[in-house]
C-alpha positions in Angstrom: -0.1 0.1 0.2 3.1 2.3 -0.3 2.0 3.7 -3.2 -1.3 4.7 -2.4 0.8 7.1 0.6 1.9 8.6 -2.6 -1.1 9.4 -4.3 -3.0 12.5 -2.9 -6.6 13.0 -2.8 -7.0 15.7 -4.8 -4.2 14.8 -7.6 -4.1 17.0 -10.4 -3.0 15.5 -14.0 -2.9 17.1 -17.3 -3.7 14.2 -19.6 -3.8 16.1 -22.5 -0.3 14.7 -24.0 -0.9 11.2 -23.2 -1.7 8.5 -25.5 -5.3 7.5 -24.4 -3.8 3.7 -23.4 -1.7 5.5 -20.6 -4.5 7.3 -19.6 -6.2 4.3 -18.9 -3.7 2.7 -17.1 -3.0 5.8 -14.7 -6.7 6.1 -13.9 -6.7 2.0 -13.2 -4.0 2.5 -11.0 -5.5 4.9 -9.1 -8.7 3.3 -8.7 -7.5 0.5 -7.7 -5.4 1.5 -4.7 -9.3 1.9 -3.1 -9.5 0.7 0.2 -12.2 0.2 2.8 -11.7 3.6 4.1 -10.6 5.2 1.1 -13.0 5.7 -2.3 -12.1 7.7 -5.1 -14.4 9.6 -7.4 -12.6 11.1 -10.3 -13.6 14.0 -12.8 -12.7 15.3 -15.9 -12.7 19.0 -16.2 -12.7 21.7 -18.9 -9.3 22.1 -19.2 -8.8 18.6 -19.9 -7.1 17.6 -16.7 -8.5 15.4 -13.9 -9.1 15.2 -10.4 -9.3 13.0 -7.4 -11.7 12.8 -4.0 -13.0 11.4 -1.4 -16.4 11.1 0.0 -15.7 12.7 2.9 -15.1 16.0 1.1 -17.5 18.3 -0.9 -16.7 18.8 -4.5 -16.8 23.0 -3.4 -13.4 22.3 -1.7 -11.4 20.5 -4.2 -13.2 21.9 -7.8 -14.8 24.6 -9.7 -18.0 22.7 -10.3 -18.3 24.6 -12.9 -15.2 23.1 -14.3 -16.6 19.3 -13.8 -17.6 17.6 -17.3 -17.8 13.7 -16.5 -18.0 12.4 -13.1 -17.3 9.0 -12.6 -18.6 7.5 -9.0 -18.8 4.2 -10.0 -18.2 2.5 -7.0 -19.4 -1.4 -6.2 -19.3 -0.8 -1.9 -21.6 3.1 -2.6 -25.1 2.5 -1.5 -25.9 6.0 -1.0 -24.3 9.9 -1.5 -24.9 12.2 0.9 -25.4 15.8 -0.3 -21.8 16.3 0.5 -21.0 15.5 -3.0 -24.0 17.1 -5.5 -23.6 18.4 -8.9 -26.1 21.4 -8.3 -25.7 24.0 -11.0 -22.7 22.2 -12.7 -23.9 23.4 -16.0 -21.3 22.0 -18.2 -21.4 18.7 -16.9 -22.8 16.6 -20.0 -21.9 12.9 -18.1 -21.9 10.8 -14.9 -21.2 7.2 -13.9 -23.3 6.4 -10.8 -22.5 3.6 -8.6 -24.6 0.4 -9.5 -25.9 -0.5 -5.9 -27.0 3.2 -5.2 -30.2 3.3 -4.4 -31.1 6.9 -2.9 -30.1 10.3 -5.2 -30.4 13.3 -2.7 -32.5 16.1 -3.1 -31.1 18.9 -5.9 -28.7 16.7 -7.0 -28.9 17.4 -10.5 -30.4 20.3 -10.2 -29.8 22.9 -13.2 -27.3 20.8 -15.1 -28.3 22.0 -18.3 -25.5 20.0 -20.6 -26.2 16.8 -18.8 -27.4 14.6 -21.6 -28.2 11.5 -20.4 -28.7 9.3 -17.0 -27.9 5.8 -16.7 -30.0 4.9 -13.2 -28.5 2.1 -11.4 -30.3 -1.0 -10.8 -30.9 -1.3 -7.0 -32.4 2.7 -7.1 -35.0 2.8 -5.0 -35.9 6.8 -4.6 -35.3 9.9 -6.3 -34.9 13.1 -4.3 -36.7 16.4 -4.7 -35.9 18.5 -7.6 -33.1 16.0 -8.2 -33.2 16.8 -11.9 -35.0 20.1 -12.0 -34.2 22.3 -15.6 -31.9 19.3 -16.6 -33.4 20.3 -20.2 -30.8 18.6 -22.2 -32.2 14.9 -21.2 -34.7 13.8 -23.7 -35.7 10.2 -22.6 -35.4 8.2 -19.4 -35.6 4.5 -18.1 -36.4 4.2 -14.4 -34.9 0.8 -12.9 -38.1 -1.9 -11.7 -36.6 -1.3 -8.3 -37.6 2.5 -7.9 -40.4 3.0 -5.7 -40.7 6.7 -5.3 -40.2 9.8 -7.1 -39.8 12.9 -5.0 -41.1 16.5 -5.3 -40.6 18.0 -8.7 -37.6 15.6 -9.3 -37.9 15.6 -13.3 -39.6 19.5 -13.3 -38.9 21.4 -16.4 -37.2 18.4 -18.3 -37.8 18.0 -21.7 -37.9 14.3 -22.8 -40.6 13.1 -24.4 -41.2 9.6 -23.3 -41.2 7.9 -19.9 -42.0 4.8 -18.2 -43.1 4.6 -15.0 -40.9 1.3 -13.2 -43.8 -1.5 -12.2 -42.7 -1.3 -7.9 -43.6 2.9 -8.0 -45.7 3.4 -5.2 -46.1 7.3 -5.4 -45.5 10.2 -7.8 -45.0 13.1 -5.6 -46.0 16.6 -6.2 -45.0 18.4 -9.3 -42.8 15.8 -10.4 -43.4 16.2 -13.9 -44.3 20.0 -13.5 -43.9 21.9 -16.7 -42.3 19.0 -19.3 -43.8 20.3 -22.0 -42.3 18.0 -24.2 -43.7 14.9 -22.6 -46.2 13.2 -24.8 -46.2 9.4 -23.6 -46.8 8.3 -20.4 -46.6 4.8 -19.9 -48.0 3.2 -16.4 -48.1 -0.7 -17.7 -48.1 -2.9 -14.9 -47.6 -0.5 -11.7 -49.7 -2.4 -9.5 -48.4 -0.7 -6.3 -49.2 3.2 -7.8 -51.8 4.7 -4.9 -51.5 8.5 -5.6 -50.5 11.0 -7.7 -49.7 14.5 -6.1 -50.0 18.4 -6.3 -49.3 19.6 -9.9 -47.9 16.3 -10.8 -48.2 16.9 -15.0 -49.0 20.1 -14.8 -48.3 22.3 -18.1 -47.5 18.9 -19.9 -48.9 20.5 -23.1 -47.9 17.7 -25.5 -49.6 14.5 -23.4 -52.5 13.3 -25.4 -53.5 10.0 -23.6 -53.4 8.4 -20.3 -54.4 5.3 -18.2 -54.0 5.5 -15.0 -53.3 1.9 -12.6 -56.1 0.6 -11.2 -54.6 0.2 -7.9 -53.8 4.6 -7.5 -56.7 5.5 -5.3 -55.9 9.5 -5.2 -55.1 12.2 -7.8 -54.5 15.1 -6.0 -55.5 19.1 -7.2 -54.0 20.3 -10.3 -52.9 17.6 -11.3 -53.6 17.4 -14.8 -54.0 21.2 -15.3 -53.3 22.9 -18.6 -52.6 19.7 -20.4 -54.5 21.6 -23.5 -53.2 18.9 -25.8 -54.7 16.0 -23.3 -57.9 14.1 -25.4 -58.5 11.0 -23.2 -57.7 9.8 -19.7 -59.1 6.3 -18.4 -59.4 6.4 -14.6 -58.6 4.0 -12.0 -61.8 1.9 -11.2 -60.3 2.5 -7.0 -59.8 5.9 -7.5 -61.9 7.7 -4.5 -60.3 11.3 -4.6 -59.9 13.5 -7.4 -58.4 17.0 -6.2 -59.6 20.9 -7.1 -59.2 21.8 -10.6 -57.7 18.6 -11.2 -58.4 18.8 -15.1 -58.4 22.8 -14.8 -57.9 23.9 -18.6 -57.6 20.6 -20.4 -59.4 21.9 -23.1 -59.0 19.1 -25.7 -60.7 16.3 -23.4 -63.1 14.6 -25.1 -63.0 11.2 -23.2 -62.9 10.4 -19.3 -64.0 7.8 -17.6 -63.0 4.1 -15.0 -61.2 0.9 -16.7 -64.4 -0.7 -15.9 -66.8 1.4 -18.2 -64.1 2.5 -20.8 -66.7 1.0 -23.3 -69.5 3.1 -22.3 -69.9 6.3 -24.8 -70.3 8.8 -22.4 -68.3 10.6 -19.8 -68.0 9.7 -16.6 -66.1 9.1 -12.9 -65.4 5.9 -11.1 -68.4 5.3 -8.3 -65.8 5.3 -5.7 -65.6 9.5 -5.9 -68.3 10.7 -3.7 -68.4 14.2 -5.0 -67.0 16.3 -8.0 -65.0 19.0 -6.3 -64.7 22.7 -6.9 -63.1 23.4 -10.8 -62.4 20.1 -11.5 -63.5 20.3 -15.4 -63.1 24.0 -15.2 -62.3 25.0 -19.1 -62.4 21.6 -20.3 -64.4 23.0 -23.6 -64.0 20.1 -25.6 -66.5 18.0 -23.2 -70.0 17.4 -24.2 -71.4 14.9 -22.0 -71.1 14.0 -18.3 -72.9 11.0 -16.7 -73.1 11.9 -13.0 -74.2 10.1 -10.0 -71.6 12.1 -7.1 -72.5 15.2 -4.8 -70.9 18.0 -7.2 -69.4 21.1 -5.8 -70.1 24.9 -7.0 -68.2 25.4 -10.4 -67.3 22.3 -10.8 -67.9 22.1 -14.6 -67.3 26.1 -15.0 -66.6 27.3 -18.3 -67.3 23.9 -20.0 -68.9 25.8 -23.1 -69.6 22.4 -25.6 -71.3 20.5 -22.8 -74.5 19.9 -23.8 -76.3 16.8 -22.1 -75.9 15.8 -18.5 -77.1 12.7 -17.1 -78.3 11.8 -13.5 -79.5 9.2 -11.5 -80.9 10.5 -8.4 -83.6 13.4 -9.4 -83.9 14.2 -5.3 -80.0 14.8 -4.5 -79.0 16.3 -8.5 -77.8 19.5 -8.4 -78.2 21.7 -11.2 -77.4 24.7 -10.0 -76.2 28.2 -11.9 -72.8 27.9 -9.5 -72.3 24.9 -10.6 -72.2 24.9 -14.4 -71.5 28.6 -14.7 -70.4 29.9 -18.0 -71.9 26.7 -19.9 -73.7 25.9 -22.5 -77.1 27.9 -22.2 -78.4 25.0 -24.2 -77.4 22.5 -21.8 -80.0 19.8 -21.5 -80.5 17.3 -18.3 -81.8 13.5 -18.5 -82.7 11.2 -16.3 -80.3 8.2 -16.7 -82.9 5.0 -17.0 -79.8 2.1 -17.7 -78.0 0.1 -15.6 -74.3 1.4 -16.2 -72.4 -1.8 -17.1 -70.5 -0.9 -19.9 
């Protein structure tokens, strides 16, 4: 181990004049001297130099973070990275090799890394922290590992990818997770049997999203979840959904079809029977809706500004409300009908 003592943790080497095979030998030599207490991270800088550090030191104590281009953190022993080592606002960072046994990506870890073009998630990853990839606008696609259980608050907010496949073990997608992802057009929830909640503002301002099927175990969609999804035309909700928050579909002006997986063949729009009331502003500005079957209690302005809504079907005349506040600024020619058939399909 004598050789390890001669290499300082902040070693600087200029590899510009060295052959590629020799560069590899040098890096291999440095990474091969790891002990149980010495884990080395390798950073390639803008000027072509490399620096090495250990987890006990903050990046900012060793390197100007703006200079980092490539970071290699790969070490089998690492399962958690603390916020001492993070890439907040590293605008020149283009590539990161994460530890393959990493379980948690900390809050704001890659916040505003606007040059980061791709990320390969470790296969054992369980959680992505708050705002972890906020404003990582160069990332065009993400593949989440099957092990992932939690997507933290705003973890992918303001990103520019088009497709995301949600991993099958996801339990919760937190508030603002995909907030303002304006290019997101496809979200694949296939086989997400554990997903139980979509947080507030989760898909807010996802202008390109066209259709969506929510997994059957999801029982809660919080307020403003799909607000301003102007291109959303169709959504199939979970049969087990029992809570739909305020303004959940506000300004979804292209929405024509909404149903649950149990009644998706029904030509009329309706919500799952587990929902007991339709909240304030739930369908505010959904100007493409033309009909709706209602067997829930209605809060004021539930269908405000649904300008093309012409037919409402209800089950219980005694409890059905048809006040102007509920259908404020809707089509004046809207008609109300008693629904005669049992809803089975």
